[in-house]
N, C-alpha and C positions, 0 to 999 in steps of 0.2 A: 447587456449581452457580454458574455465572457469572450475573451479574445486569445489568451495564451495557448490555447490548443492548437491554434493555427501556426504557432512558432515551431512546434514539434517537427513537422515535415521539413522546415527549413534547416533545423539542426541535422536531420538525417541526410538531406541532400548534400550538405557541405561538410559532413563528418570526415570524409577521406582527405579533403583539402586541409581541414584543421589539423588532422593527425600528421600530415606531412610536415607540418611547421613546428611540431612539438620539440625538436631538438635545437631549433633556433631560439636561443634564450639569452637573457642578460639579468644581472642582479639589480634589484631596486635599492633604494636607500635603506629600507629595513632589512636588507640582506636576503630577502625572499626573491624568487625567480618570477620573471614575466617572460612569456615566450610569444613568438609571433602568432601561435595558435590562440593564445589569450586574446590578442589584439584583434584577430580576425573574428572570433566569436563575439567580442565586444561590438565590433562594427555590424555584424549581422543582427545583433539585438537593437542596436541604435537605428538601423534602417528599418527594422520591423516596427519599432515603436513610432518612428516618424510617419510611417505609412498607415498606422492603425489608430492613433490617438491624436487628439488635439488638446490644447491648453494643458500641457504636461511639464513636469520637471523630472529629468532623468538623472539618477544617482548611480554611478558605477564605480566599482573598486578602482578601476584603471584611470578614472578621470576626476574623481571627487577631490576637492581641495580642503577637506576637514573643516567645512563650514556648516553652521546650523541651517536647516532647511526650513523655510517659511511655508508652513502648511497651508496658509490662505492664499498663497500666490498662484496656485494652479489647481485645476480640478483633479488631475491625476498626479500622484507621486509614484514613480516607478524605480525600484531599487534592484540593481543587478550585480550578480557576481558571475562574470562571463565564464571563468573557469575557476572553480574551487578545488583545492588540492593540486595546485600547480607543481608542487615538488613530485608528487606521483606522476602527473601528466608528463613532464619533461623526463622522467626516469623510465618511462615506458610501461607504467602501471595503468590498469583500466579503471581503477577506483578514483575517478575525478567527476565533477559534476558542474551543472549550470543551475543557478538559482535566480528566479525573478519573482518579485512581489509587487503588486499593484495596490495602491491606496486611492480610493475615489472619495472626494469630499471628506478627507481625514479619517475614513473608515477602511478597514482591509476589504478589498474587493475580490482579489484572486491571487494565487501563487502557484508556482511551478517549480518542481525539483526534477531535473533530468540527469540521468547517468548514461550518456550517450554510447560509450563503448560496451556497456552492460545491457543496453536496450531496455532500461527501466525508467519509467516516468510516472510522477504522481502530480495530479492537478487538483485544484479546489473542485469539489463536487464528485470526484471520482469514487466509485465503489472499490474498497480495498480488502483483499483477502487477508485475514488476520491470523497471526501465529502467536504461540506462547513460547517463551524463551526465558533462560536464566543467564543470558549473555548481557553484559553492560558495556556499552560503547564509551571510550575515553578520548578526549582531545590529545593530539600528538604534541601539544605545547605545554603539557603538564610537567612540572618539576619533580625531582626525586621525592621531595617532601609531600607533594600532593598524592603521589603514588603510595607512600607509606601510610597515608591516612584513609585509604579506601576501606569501605565496609566489607565484611565477610559475606558469603552467600551467593556470589556471582562468579561467572567466568568473564574475564575482561578481554576486550579487543581494542587495539589502537590501530586504526586504519589510515589516518592522515588526510581525511577529507570530510568536512563538516556536512556537506550535502548527502554524501553516502550514509554517514551515520544517522542523519535526520530521517532520510528515507527509511532506514531499517527500523528505527524506533517507532515510526508511524505505522509501519507494517506489523509491528510486534515481534520482528525477528531479533531486535534488541529489547530487553525489558526496560532499559534506561539508557540515556546518554546525557552526559554532563560535561561541563567545562567550568571548573571553579577558578580559572585564571582569567577568562574573558575572551570574547570574540567580537568582531565588528558587526554592525547591523546587516550589511549585505551577506554575511556568512550565515546568519541565523533567522532572518524574518521569514523566509519561505517555510522552514521547518517548524518554527514556533507556531505559525498560523495553521499549518496542515495538522500539527498535533492537537491544537485546540479543536479544530473541526472534528477530529476523530476521538475526542473525549479523553485525551491524556491530560495528565498533571503537568502543568508548565510553570516554572518558577524562574523569574528573572530578577537578579539583584535582591534575592531573598524575599520577593514579593510575588504573589500570584499574577501571572501575565494574562491580559484579556484582549489582546489583539491590537493594542496601541502601536502607533508609529514609534520606532526607536531612532533617535537622531544619530547620524553617522559621524559623530564627533568624539566617541569614546568606545571602549570595549565593554561588553556585558557578560557577567557571569550568569550561568543558567543551568537548569536541569529539566529534563523531560522524562516522565516516568509513566509506564503503563500501570493502570490502577484497576 
């Protein structure tokens, strides 16, 4: 039985409270921001997981200690980015998201991408209206050299939120989304698996991706393409 659908009403119920905390922020060791809104969303996810799963390991951007996950230790491995696009979030932009991926017995089980202020949600198993697009999404972490190497034939967008970009490429509103520099597992696992489900081409570290768990100990280069 899938369970992440039950988390969407919780996001909606607490959204105003999360938004009130967006300006209460501090810098982390990597110079990125974390806000009290991030921490509240993280707690909402943790409470939901504790109430709905047994024998699980929870991996969150805000609490993980850069350790390899033992996939045999728990039935469920749950990977969470409580607020992706925190720079957008604390700056008052609506393009930020929540991402959750659940692995059961080492196999992908379900994923959720939520864009709460935009009221957009995609879950494993959802029917999706598809678009055709010539827009390519890009990561905001790219260097000038990366930008100079872009191929012709697309209109490019840099939004600053991986969950937003992933959702758009799954819908076909973006033709492609790529990050040749690399992103963390919690940034990309929901989108990679939803893209696979919807028959997109998914490449991670120059190899075809097939839904496998990605350890949260490194960053991964990837591309997703509508074909």
